[in-house]
C-alpha positions in Angstrom: 125.8 35.6 204.7 126.3 37.5 201.4 126.4 34.3 199.5 123.0 33.4 200.8 121.6 36.8 199.9 123.1 36.6 196.4 121.4 33.2 195.9 118.1 34.6 197.1 118.3 37.5 194.6 119.2 35.2 191.7 116.5 32.7 192.6 113.8 35.4 193.0 114.8 37.2 189.8 114.7 33.9 187.8 111.3 33.2 189.2 110.0 36.7 188.2 111.4 36.2 184.7 109.5 32.9 184.4 106.3 34.6 185.6 106.8 37.5 183.1 106.6 35.0 180.2 103.9 32.8 181.7 100.7 33.2 179.6 98.5 32.9 182.7 100.3 35.9 184.2 100.3 37.9 181.0 96.5 37.4 180.6 95.9 38.7 184.2 96.6 42.5 183.8 96.7 43.2 187.6 99.0 40.3 188.3 101.3 41.1 185.4 101.6 44.7 186.6 102.5 43.4 190.1 105.1 41.0 188.8 106.5 43.7 186.5 106.8 46.1 189.4 108.6 43.5 191.5 110.9 42.7 188.6 111.9 46.4 188.1 112.5 46.8 191.9 114.8 43.7 192.0 116.7 44.6 188.8 119.3 46.9 190.5 120.1 44.2 193.1 120.3 41.5 190.4 122.8 43.5 188.4 125.0 43.9 191.6 124.6 40.2 192.4 125.7 39.2 188.9 128.8 41.5 189.1 129.5 40.0 192.6 129.2 36.4 191.3 131.4 37.0 188.3 134.1 38.8 190.3 134.1 36.2 193.0 134.5 33.4 190.4 137.2 35.4 188.6 139.1 35.9 191.9 138.9 32.2 192.8 140.3 31.3 189.3 143.1 33.8 189.5 144.2 32.5 192.9 144.2 28.9 191.6 146.3 29.9 188.6 148.7 31.9 190.7 149.1 28.9 193.0 150.0 26.8 190.0 152.4 28.9 188.0 153.4 31.7 190.3 153.5 35.2 189.0 151.3 36.5 186.2 151.2 40.3 186.8 147.6 40.6 185.5 146.4 37.8 187.8 148.3 39.3 190.7 146.7 42.6 190.2 143.3 40.9 190.0 144.0 39.0 193.3 145.0 42.3 195.0 142.1 44.5 193.7 139.1 42.2 193.6 138.6 41.7 197.4 138.1 45.5 197.9 135.5 45.7 195.1 133.8 42.6 196.5 133.5 44.4 199.8 132.0 47.4 198.1 129.5 45.2 196.2 128.5 43.4 199.4 127.5 46.7 201.0 125.7 47.9 197.8 123.8 44.6 197.6 122.7 44.9 201.2 121.5 48.5 200.6 119.7 47.5 197.4 117.8 44.8 199.4 116.7 47.0 202.3 113.0 46.8 202.9 111.2 49.5 201.0 108.7 52.0 202.4 105.3 50.3 201.7 103.9 53.6 200.5 106.6 54.2 197.9 104.4 53.1 195.0 101.5 55.4 195.9 100.5 58.7 194.3 100.8 61.7 196.5 99.0 64.8 197.6 101.2 67.9 198.3 100.2 70.8 200.4 102.3 74.0 200.3 101.6 76.8 202.7 103.2 80.2 203.1 104.9 80.4 206.5 106.7 83.4 208.1 107.6 86.3 205.9 104.3 87.8 204.7 104.1 88.5 201.0 107.6 87.1 200.4 106.6 83.8 201.9 103.6 83.6 199.5 105.9 84.3 196.6 108.3 81.6 197.8 105.4 79.1 198.1 104.7 79.9 194.5 108.3 79.2 193.6 108.2 75.8 195.5 105.0 74.9 193.6 106.7 75.6 190.2 109.8 73.7 191.3 107.9 70.6 192.4 105.5 70.5 189.4 108.4 70.9 187.0 110.2 68.1 188.7 107.1 65.9 188.5 106.9 66.7 184.8 110.6 65.8 184.3 110.0 62.5 186.1 107.1 61.7 183.8 104.4 62.2 186.5 101.1 64.1 186.0 99.9 66.9 188.4 96.5 68.2 189.3 95.7 71.2 191.4 93.0 70.3 193.9 92.6 73.7 195.7 94.5 77.0 195.8 94.4 80.3 197.7 96.4 82.7 195.6 98.1 85.7 197.3 97.4 89.2 195.9 101.1 89.8 195.3 101.5 86.5 193.5 102.3 83.0 194.7 100.1 81.3 197.1 98.8 81.5 200.7 98.3 77.8 200.2 97.9 75.3 197.4 97.1 71.6 197.3 97.9 69.4 194.3 98.1 65.7 193.4 101.0 64.0 191.7 100.2 60.7 189.9 102.6 58.1 188.7 104.3 54.8 189.6 106.5 55.5 192.6 105.5 59.1 193.1 105.8 58.9 196.9 109.2 57.4 196.7 110.4 60.5 194.9 108.5 63.3 196.6 108.4 62.2 200.2 111.8 63.9 200.8 110.3 67.3 200.0 108.1 67.3 203.2 109.1 69.9 205.8 110.0 73.6 206.2 111.8 75.2 203.3 113.6 78.5 203.9 114.5 81.2 201.5 117.0 84.0 202.0 116.8 86.8 199.5 116.2 90.5 199.0 112.5 91.1 198.3 111.5 93.3 195.4 109.8 95.6 197.9 113.0 96.0 200.0 114.4 99.5 199.3 117.5 99.1 201.6 118.7 95.9 199.9 118.5 93.9 203.1 118.2 90.1 202.9 115.0 88.7 204.4 114.4 85.1 205.5 111.0 83.6 204.8 109.6 80.1 205.0 107.0 77.8 203.4 105.9 74.4 204.6 105.5 71.4 202.4 103.4 68.4 203.4 103.7 65.3 201.2 101.0 62.7 201.9 100.8 59.3 200.3 97.4 59.2 198.6 95.2 56.7 200.5 93.0 54.1 198.8 89.6 53.4 200.4 91.1 50.1 201.7 93.9 52.0 203.5 91.7 53.9 205.9 88.2 53.1 207.0 85.8 56.1 207.3 82.3 55.5 208.6 79.7 57.9 207.1 78.5 58.8 210.6 82.0 60.0 211.5 81.7 62.8 208.9 80.0 66.2 209.2 79.5 67.6 205.7 78.7 71.3 205.3 78.0 73.0 202.0 78.2 76.7 201.3 78.6 79.2 198.6 82.1 79.5 197.2 83.8 82.9 196.9 86.6 84.4 194.9 89.3 86.8 196.0 88.2 89.6 198.2 84.9 87.8 199.0 83.7 88.2 195.4 81.0 85.6 194.7 82.0 83.2 192.0 79.1 80.8 192.3 75.4 81.2 192.9 74.9 77.7 194.2 76.1 76.0 197.4 78.9 74.1 195.7 81.7 74.5 198.2 82.1 71.6 200.7 83.6 71.4 204.2 84.1 67.9 205.6 84.9 67.5 209.3 86.1 64.1 210.5 84.7 64.0 214.1 87.1 61.4 215.6 90.3 63.1 214.5 89.1 66.7 214.3 90.5 67.0 210.7 88.7 69.6 208.6 89.0 69.7 204.8 87.4 72.4 202.6 87.1 72.5 198.8 85.6 75.1 196.6 87.5 75.3 193.3 85.1 73.1 191.3 81.6 74.3 190.3 80.1 70.9 191.2 79.4 70.1 194.8 80.0 66.4 194.0 83.5 67.1 192.6 84.4 69.3 195.6 83.3 66.5 197.9 85.3 63.9 196.0 88.4 66.1 196.2 87.9 66.8 199.9 87.5 63.1 200.6 90.8 62.4 198.8 92.6 64.9 201.0 90.9 63.6 204.1 91.9 60.0 203.4 95.5 61.1 202.8 95.6 63.0 206.1 94.1 60.2 208.0 96.7 57.8 206.5 99.5 60.2 207.4 98.2 60.2 211.0 98.0 56.4 211.1 101.5 56.1 209.7 102.9 58.6 212.2 101.4 56.6 215.1 102.9 53.4 213.7 106.2 55.2 213.2 106.2 56.4 216.8 105.6 52.9 218.1 108.2 51.2 215.9 111.0 53.8 216.2 110.7 55.8 219.4 114.4 56.1 219.7 115.5 55.8 216.0 114.1 57.4 212.9 113.3 54.8 210.2 113.2 57.5 207.5 115.4 60.5 206.7 114.0 63.1 209.1 110.6 62.8 210.7 108.7 64.5 208.0 107.3 66.9 210.5 106.4 70.2 209.1 108.3 72.1 211.8 111.6 70.6 210.6 113.8 72.8 208.5 114.8 70.6 205.5 116.3 73.0 202.9 117.6 76.6 202.6 117.6 78.5 199.3 120.2 81.3 199.5 119.8 83.7 196.6 122.7 86.1 197.3 125.2 83.2 197.2 123.2 81.1 194.6 123.2 78.0 196.7 120.8 75.4 198.0 121.6 73.4 201.2 119.8 70.3 202.3 120.3 70.2 206.1 119.4 66.5 206.5 122.3 65.3 204.4 124.5 68.4 204.7 124.6 68.7 200.9 125.0 72.0 199.1 124.4 72.7 195.4 125.5 76.0 193.8 122.9 75.6 191.0 120.1 77.5 192.6 118.4 78.3 189.3 118.5 74.7 188.2 117.0 73.4 191.5 114.2 76.0 191.3 113.6 74.9 187.7 112.9 71.4 189.0 116.3 69.7 188.9 116.0 67.8 192.2 117.2 64.4 191.1 120.5 64.8 192.8 118.8 65.5 196.2 116.3 62.7 195.7 119.1 60.2 195.0 121.2 61.2 198.0 118.3 61.3 200.4 117.1 57.9 199.1 120.6 56.4 199.7 120.6 57.9 203.2 117.2 56.4 204.0 118.3 53.0 202.8 121.4 53.2 205.1 119.3 54.1 208.1 116.8 51.3 207.3 119.7 48.9 207.0 121.0 49.9 210.4 117.5 49.6 211.9 117.1 46.1 210.3 120.6 45.1 211.7 119.7 46.3 215.1 116.5 44.3 214.9 118.4 41.2 214.0 116.9 40.9 210.5 118.8 40.1 207.3 116.4 42.1 205.1 113.7 40.7 202.8 114.3 37.5 200.9 
């Protein structure tokens, strides 16, 4: 089984290498980008397959030499240690070849909303916004605020922003869910620890081809945008509210001065929410008894707790705790992303095995 998978990886990688140097592919920008993405995705599996192939050959040679002249200590050690490493490599190769989430390459829209906890929840929503945008910057992605409702004390009642970059969804999808903070608010005179929450929704940004929206399904209302406290910030009807009648989803945008820009932003969010709804329905059909991803991504699900008195952050899905609270809030989330990604691949591998598949060729 593993030999066949190694051969498939080697053959596919060699084919991609040929295509990368094919003038016909190079001259077609879209195809070249597609081949390049496939090449990068397969590279980790190819490195593992190469190590497996070399070690398996070395082991076979060591056994042949030991059979001939008996007892070379170095060869003996190789014959004893190599099978264990080959077993590890076999598991790593299978995990590397697990079918990816088809949305992993997409840009994302992130919606953060203050939950329970009043002013403290709004401040925490602001902390999460800073954490995620700093992480995006560290990963080389670009961010763009689409709409925001600042709280008077600071932070946000809610904020929606986009993250653009190759594979953005594969990185940020693990941030979806309810985040919980435990700390002493600045307004707390007794020094008591309060627990507050904020919800994060991470939506793969939908292209027009991903979801079909008929114009007659939309109700578009325009109105005058307003600033904090009802203060008018615009003398024209530039704010836009779009209602998608079939689903009941409502999206409002008023941050831009142009009605057209607000409508374009509202449509981006609407498409993303409709795609999320479509994916959730597919997920329910495919995995009614088993989760194909780490967690369900439901907003009611508690994913992480940030405990200030003890300086720790705990991710409840993988039971992992970091004691670098400041670093995490400064955007150092790579450790969590890597662990959650590995857990997702393991669960997908189990699901593929239960379904009788060997994984993608």
